[in-house]
C-alpha positions, 0 to 999 in steps of 0.5 A: 680624640675629639673628646680628649681634646675637648676635655683637656682644653676645657679644664685649661679654660676653667682654670684660666676663668677661675684665675680671672674670677679670683683676681677680680674678687680680690680686687673687689675686696681691696677696692672695698677696703680702700673705699672704707678708708677714703670715704668713711674713716678719713672723713671722720678723722678730719671731722674729729680733728676739726672739732678739737681745733674749734674747742681750742679756738673757744678756749683761746677766746675765753682766755682773751676775754678774761685777760682783756677788759675792753668791751669791744674786744670781749664782744668780738671774742663772744662772736668767735665763741658763737661761730665756733660753737655752731661749727662744733654742733655741725661737726657733731651732727656729721660724726653722729651720721657717719659712725655706724659701729657700736664701739665708735658710737660709745666713744662719741657718746663719751665725747658728748658727755665731756662736752656737756661738762665743758659747756657748763664750766664755760658758762660759769666762767663767762659769768665770772668774766662778765661780772669782772671777777678776774681773780675768781675767773683765773682760779676757776679756769686753772682749777676746774675748767682746764681738767674738764677741757683736757678730758674733753679733748682726750675723749676726742683723741680716743675717737681719732685713735679708734678711726686710725686703728680702723684704717690700719686694720683695713690696710692689713686686710687689703695686703693679706687679700693681695698676697692670697690672690697672688698665691692663688693665681700663681698656683692656678697658672702653674696647674694650667701650664702643667696640664696644657703641657701634658695634654699636648704630649698625649695629643701628639703621641695619639696623633702619631699612633693613629697616622702611622707615620709623619703627616708629610709622608701621608701627604706625599703618598696621597699626592703621588696616587692623585697623580697616577703614580702607584709605584711609590712604596709605603712603609707600614709597621708590622701588625698595623692595619688601622692607621692612616698609612696602612689604609693608604697602602691598601687603597693604592693596591686596590687602585692599581688593580682597578686601573689595570682592568680599566686599561684592558677594557678601554682597548676593547672599547677602542675597537668598537669605536672604529665602527662608529667612526665609519658611520660618521663618514657617511654623516659627513657626506650628508652634512655637505649637502646640508651645507649647500642648502645653507649657502642658498639661505645665505644668498637670500639673507643677502637680498634681505640685507639689500632691502633693509639698506634701501629702507634705511636710505628712505628712512634717512631721507624722511629724517632729513625732511622732518628736520626741514619741517622742524626748521620751518616750524621754528621760522613760523614760531619766530614770525608769530613772536613778532606778531605778538610784539607788534600787538603789545606795541598797539596795546601800549599806544592805546594806553597812552591814548587813554592817558592823553584823553584823561588829560584833555578831560581835566583841561576841559573841566578846568576850562569850564571852571575858569569860564565860570570865573570869567563870567563872574568877573565880567559881571563885576564891572568897573574897577574890578574888571581887571581880573577878567584879563587874568582869567582869559589868559588862563583860558588861552593856556588851557586851550593851547594844552588841549591842542597839543594833546589832540596833536599827539593823539593823532600821531599815536593813532597813525602809528597804531595803524602802521603797526596793525598793517605790519602785523597783517603782513607777518600773519601772511608770512606765517600762513605761507610757512604753514603751507610749506610745513604741510608740503613737507609732511606730504613728502614724508608720507610718500617716503613712508609708502616706499618704506612699506613697499620695501617691507613687502620685498623683505617678506618675500626674502623671508619666504625664501629663507623658509624654503632653505630651512625646509631643505635643512630639515630634510637633511636633518631627518636623513641624519636621524636615520643615520643615528639609528644605524649608529645606535646598533653599532653602539650596542657592541660597546655596551657590554664593554662599557658595563665592564668598565662601570663594574671596574670603576664601581669601587670608587665613590666619585662626585659629578665633576670627577666622573665627568673628568674620568669619562673624557680622560682617555681619547688620546689615540683616536683613529682617522675621523679627523677627515670629517671636518671637510664639511666646515669650510663651505658654510663658514658664514655666521647664519650657517652656524646659527641655523645648523645648531638645531640638528644637535638635539635630533642627533643626540636623541637616539644614543642615550642608552650607550652614553658612557661609550663617549670615552672612546668616541670623543672625536665622533661626538665632537663632530656631531656637536660642531654640526 
């Protein structure tokens, strides 16, 4: 089936790919033809047409020169002829570079030959015009140059007509390519459609034959078998032994037989499970004694909790004292900050004293100079003695400034002394603050001693917990002995379990399905529900936590008869809760 589907869809895909490739090739050919028209033939036609136009411009200029004898006008026409001649040369170069076909190059060669004849006639006509031989020039133009000009333009027309024919041929090729591509794509599409339809019909018929019926019917049968309903009939054609419906019918019959065997075996297992339930009752009594030991453990834990609370209180007081010590330290920091500010003020005063001393030094220097000038003036007696009065007044003013500076120095020194005294007082306060910090630290140390004592009490409580755990261990040992007795009772279940294993061995189940089937039957358990009487007393969390280690000890012995768990799920649940 897979091979047929793969081959059929592969052929359809190949046809589709071939259609796409053919379309792309046709588009490529049409694009090449269009490019040849736009990029090759059309520019050549334009160049040839412009060449004919320039030849007409030259002919008109020659006629104007022949009819008009004005020298200036003839000079202008001469320039027009020269410009048109340059354009003609450029157009010939363009055509010479863009005409690769031999036929077109032969036509271009004819145009060049006609041009040479026309240029010779043009020069002869210009000679008649320049020598003012009007009659000769008109006769030459009419009889000789016009036929040459007509042949010249006819050769250019032949070149243009050749390029037009090439454009028509390219258009015809593109149209033929489009028609062929369309027909090819239609044929491939119809072929692919017919092949897909035939493949769908063959695939459907093959699937129905292999299923043996409708897929919905097979799904309903599988759903009923999965739900445990083996009464639903399955319609199978005569002689059909290989279809899916035939295999489902055989599977349903086999499962029905296996289920009946499992049901009979489970009844035997239920009888053996009653002996295990009786052993579980003895185990329940020992569990009650273990619960009393757990109660003692709980009491010890309460004492331990009280000790822990006391430690927490002490830790709270220590925390409060630590906060107080932190406040004191902050105050000490503020005092130290004030001391620093005071010292800064003293430093600023000292700087000002230095400045004033500098002023006094300058005044003394000026006073010395003035005194020297006064001495010089005093030496000059007579009428010039009046200058001495001016010098003396300056000396007096400088002396006054010196007195004021000295006064300011005295005041600043007094202020500095006062600030130094304040700094000393603040330093004393900082010392007292540090003393308080030390006292707080000592009190914290005392509290830490109390915490240590409380820890000793916790150790004694832990010792009591250890004794309770020892009692729990003894009870666990007794439970292990009881488990050995249960193993003997489980031996009677072993043979029944073997029958169950053999009956179910026809199934190939994964781990999750086997686990679900092992716990699917405990619906009719007897009276072992009375066992949970041991649970109300040890309702505290520490009890459940300490009782958990008993689970592996109880499960060590009954490892061999583990499949019996289907019939004794109630007893096993009690063991797990213990």
